[in-house]
C-alpha positions as CSV (number, residue, x, y, z in Angstrom):
1,M,-16.9,44.8,5.0
2,D,-19.8,46.6,3.1
3,V,-22.7,48.3,4.4
4,T,-25.9,46.5,4.0
5,P,-29.3,47.7,4.5
6,D,-29.7,45.2,6.9
7,F,-26.7,46.4,9.0
8,V,-28.2,50.1,8.6
9,H,-31.4,48.9,10.2
10,F,-29.9,47.3,13.0
11,A,-27.5,50.4,13.9
12,Q,-30.0,52.4,13.8
13,L,-32.4,50.0,16.1
14,N,-29.5,49.9,18.8
15,K,-29.7,54.1,18.8
16,Y,-33.3,54.1,19.1
17,T,-32.7,51.1,22.1
18,I,-30.1,52.8,23.8
19,A,-31.6,56.3,23.6
20,A,-34.5,55.1,24.9
21,S,-32.7,52.8,28.0
22,M,-30.4,56.1,29.1
23,A,-33.7,58.2,29.2
24,L,-35.3,56.1,31.5
25,L,-32.3,55.5,33.7
26,Y,-31.8,59.2,34.2
27,W,-35.6,60.1,34.7
28,D,-35.6,57.4,37.3
29,L,-32.3,58.8,38.6
30,L,-33.8,62.2,38.9
31,L,-37.2,61.1,40.4
32,T,-35.7,58.5,43.3
33,T,-32.2,60.2,44.3
34,P,-34.0,62.9,46.4
35,E,-36.4,60.2,48.3
36,E,-33.1,58.0,48.5
37,I,-31.1,61.1,50.3
38,Q,-34.2,62.2,52.6
39,L,-34.7,58.3,53.7
40,Y,-31.1,57.2,53.6
41,G,-28.9,59.8,53.4
42,W,-26.2,59.9,51.0
43,L,-22.9,58.6,51.1
44,N,-22.5,58.6,54.8
45,V,-19.1,57.0,55.7
46,K,-20.0,56.0,58.9
47,D,-23.0,53.4,58.0
48,L,-21.3,51.8,55.1
49,T,-21.4,48.4,55.0
50,W,-20.5,46.2,52.1
51,T,-24.1,46.0,51.1
52,T,-24.2,50.0,50.9
53,F,-21.3,49.9,49.1
54,C,-22.3,47.5,46.0
55,Y,-25.5,49.5,45.8
56,Y,-24.2,52.9,45.2
57,L,-21.4,51.7,43.2
58,N,-24.0,49.7,41.1
59,R,-26.5,52.4,41.2
60,Y,-24.1,55.4,40.4
61,S,-21.6,53.5,38.1
62,A,-24.1,53.1,35.5
63,V,-24.7,57.0,35.5
64,V,-20.9,57.4,34.4
65,M,-20.7,54.7,32.3
66,H,-23.2,55.0,30.2
67,V,-21.6,58.6,28.9
68,P,-19.1,56.4,27.2
69,I,-21.7,54.3,26.0
70,A,-23.3,57.3,24.4
71,F,-20.5,58.1,22.5
72,E,-20.1,54.7,21.6
73,Y,-23.9,55.0,19.6
74,F,-24.0,58.5,18.8
75,L,-20.9,59.9,17.7
76,Q,-18.6,59.7,14.8
77,L,-15.4,57.7,15.9
78,S,-12.5,56.0,14.5
79,N,-12.5,52.1,14.6
80,K,-9.5,52.0,17.1
81,S,-11.9,54.3,19.4
82,C,-14.8,52.1,18.4
83,H,-13.0,48.9,19.3
84,A,-11.9,50.1,22.7
85,L,-15.2,51.6,23.5
86,Q,-16.6,48.0,22.8
87,H,-14.2,46.3,25.2
88,L,-15.1,49.0,28.1
89,H,-18.9,48.3,27.1
90,Q,-18.5,44.6,27.7
91,I,-16.1,44.9,31.0
92,Y,-18.8,47.0,32.4
93,C,-21.6,45.0,31.7
94,L,-19.4,42.3,33.5
95,I,-19.2,44.1,36.6
96,A,-22.9,45.2,36.6
97,V,-23.8,41.6,36.6
98,I,-21.3,41.0,39.4
99,L,-22.7,43.6,41.7
100,V,-26.6,42.6,41.2
101,G,-25.9,39.2,41.5
102,I,-24.2,40.2,44.9
103,L,-27.0,42.4,45.8
104,Q,-29.4,39.6,45.0
105,I,-27.5,36.8,46.9
106,I,-27.9,39.3,49.9
107,R,-30.8,39.6,49.8
108,T,-32.1,36.2,49.2
109,Y,-29.4,35.5,52.1
110,A,-31.5,37.7,54.9
111,L,-35.0,36.2,53.0
112,Y,-34.0,32.9,54.2
113,G,-33.2,33.8,57.7
114,K,-29.2,34.1,56.9
115,R,-28.8,30.4,56.1
116,R,-25.2,29.8,55.6
117,M,-25.8,26.9,53.3
118,L,-28.1,29.0,51.1
119,L,-25.2,31.4,51.1
120,Y,-22.6,29.3,50.2
121,A,-24.8,27.5,47.6
122,L,-25.8,30.5,45.8
123,A,-22.1,31.8,46.0
124,L,-20.8,28.5,44.4
125,I,-23.5,28.9,41.6
126,A,-22.5,32.5,41.1
127,V,-18.7,31.8,40.8
128,S,-19.7,29.1,38.2
129,C,-21.9,31.2,36.4
130,I,-19.3,34.0,36.0
131,A,-16.7,31.6,35.1
132,L,-18.6,30.3,32.1
133,A,-19.5,33.7,30.7
134,C,-15.7,34.6,31.1
135,V,-14.4,31.5,29.2
136,A,-17.3,32.0,26.7
137,C,-16.4,35.2,25.9
138,L,-12.5,36.0,26.4
139,P,-11.6,33.9,22.9
140,Q,-14.5,36.3,21.3
141,W,-12.2,39.5,22.4
142,A,-9.2,37.9,20.6
143,I,-10.8,37.2,17.3
144,T,-12.8,40.8,17.2
145,S,-10.6,43.0,14.8
146,V,-11.1,46.4,14.3
147,E,-10.9,46.0,10.4
148,R,-14.6,44.4,10.4
149,L,-15.8,47.8,11.6
150,P,-17.6,49.1,8.5
151,R,-17.0,52.9,7.7
152,L,-20.2,54.9,6.9
153,S,-20.6,58.7,5.5
154,P,-20.6,61.4,8.5
155,R,-23.3,62.8,6.3
156,K,-25.9,59.3,6.8
157,N,-25.4,59.7,10.6
158,Q,-25.5,56.2,11.3
159,A,-24.3,54.4,14.7
160,L,-20.6,53.2,13.6
161,C,-19.8,51.4,16.9
162,S,-22.1,48.6,15.8
163,I,-19.9,45.4,15.2
164,P,-21.5,43.0,13.4
165,F,-20.2,39.4,15.0
166,T,-19.9,36.2,13.6
167,Q,-22.4,33.1,14.1
168,K,-19.5,31.8,16.5
169,Q,-19.2,34.9,18.3
170,N,-23.1,35.3,18.5
171,D,-22.9,31.8,20.3
172,R,-20.6,32.5,22.7
173,L,-22.6,35.6,23.8
174,A,-25.5,33.4,24.2
175,I,-24.0,31.0,26.7
176,A,-22.5,34.3,28.7
177,W,-25.9,35.6,28.9
178,A,-27.5,32.2,29.4
179,S,-25.4,31.6,32.6
180,A,-26.7,34.8,33.9
181,M,-30.3,34.0,33.1
182,V,-29.9,31.1,35.2
183,F,-28.7,32.2,38.1
184,D,-31.5,35.2,38.0
185,T,-34.0,32.2,37.2
186,I,-32.6,30.8,40.6
187,I,-33.1,33.7,42.6
188,F,-36.5,34.5,41.5
189,S,-37.9,31.0,42.3
190,L,-36.7,31.2,45.9
191,A,-38.3,34.5,46.4
192,L,-41.3,33.4,44.6
193,Y,-41.2,30.3,46.9
194,K,-40.8,32.1,49.9
195,R,-43.7,34.3,49.0
196,L,-46.3,31.5,48.0
197,R,-45.1,29.9,51.6
198,I,-45.7,32.9,53.4
199,G,-49.4,33.4,52.0
200,K,-51.2,36.6,52.0
201,S,-50.8,38.4,55.4
202,P,-51.0,42.0,56.6
203,H,-47.3,42.1,57.9
204,N,-45.5,40.8,54.8
205,G,-45.4,43.7,52.6
206,L,-41.7,43.5,52.3
207,F,-41.9,40.2,51.3
208,S,-44.2,41.0,48.3
209,L,-42.4,44.3,47.6
210,M,-39.2,42.2,47.0
211,L,-40.9,39.7,45.2
212,R,-42.6,42.6,42.8
213,D,-39.3,44.0,42.1
214,G,-37.6,40.4,41.3
215,T,-40.3,40.1,38.9
216,V,-39.8,43.4,37.3
217,Y,-35.9,42.7,37.2
218,Y,-36.5,39.2,36.0
219,G,-38.7,40.2,33.3
C-alpha cells in the first residue's frame, strides 16, 4: 500500500490525539490518587468488594495498558509487532467498556433503590450490546493483514501502526461502538430522569454529582 499525504496527516493526527489523552489520564491520576488514598484507603483487601475491585481494575489497568498503546503510536516497529499491538489495543478497549458498563449498572441499580427488575434489564441490555459488538468485530480481526501496513522511513518519524481500515471494517467498527452508545444513552437517560423527578433539594447533592459525572462521561 502506498503512503499518501492523507494517510500521513491521519497518522500524525492520531499521534497528537493519543498524546493529549495520555497526558490527561496521567495528570488526573497524579491529582486524584492522594485524595483517593486519604478518603478511601488503597487496595485494602479486607474491604474489597466486587464494586471496588472493578473500580481499581478499571482505573489502574488504564495506567498500565496505555504503555503498549504508546509503543503502538510512537515507536518504530515491525508489521508483526504493530499487528499484535493493534489486537491488544482492541481487546483492552472491549475489557474497559465491559468494566465501565458494570460500574454504570451498579450505580444505576443503587440510584433506583436496588430494583432487581431494573438490574436484570440493564444486564440483559449490556450482554446484548457486548454480543453485537463481538459479532461485528471478530470477523474484522480475521481479515486484517499485516501486509496491509504501509512502511515509512524512520527519518519521517510517522506513526507506523495506524492501520487504514476498509469501508467494510469501518462499518463493523461503527456497529460495535454504536451498541456501546446505545447502552450509555440508556444509563444517562435513567440518571437524568431520576434527577428531574427528585428536583432541587439541599439533600440531593449526591444525585447531582452522579448526573454531572454521567454527563461528562456521556459527552
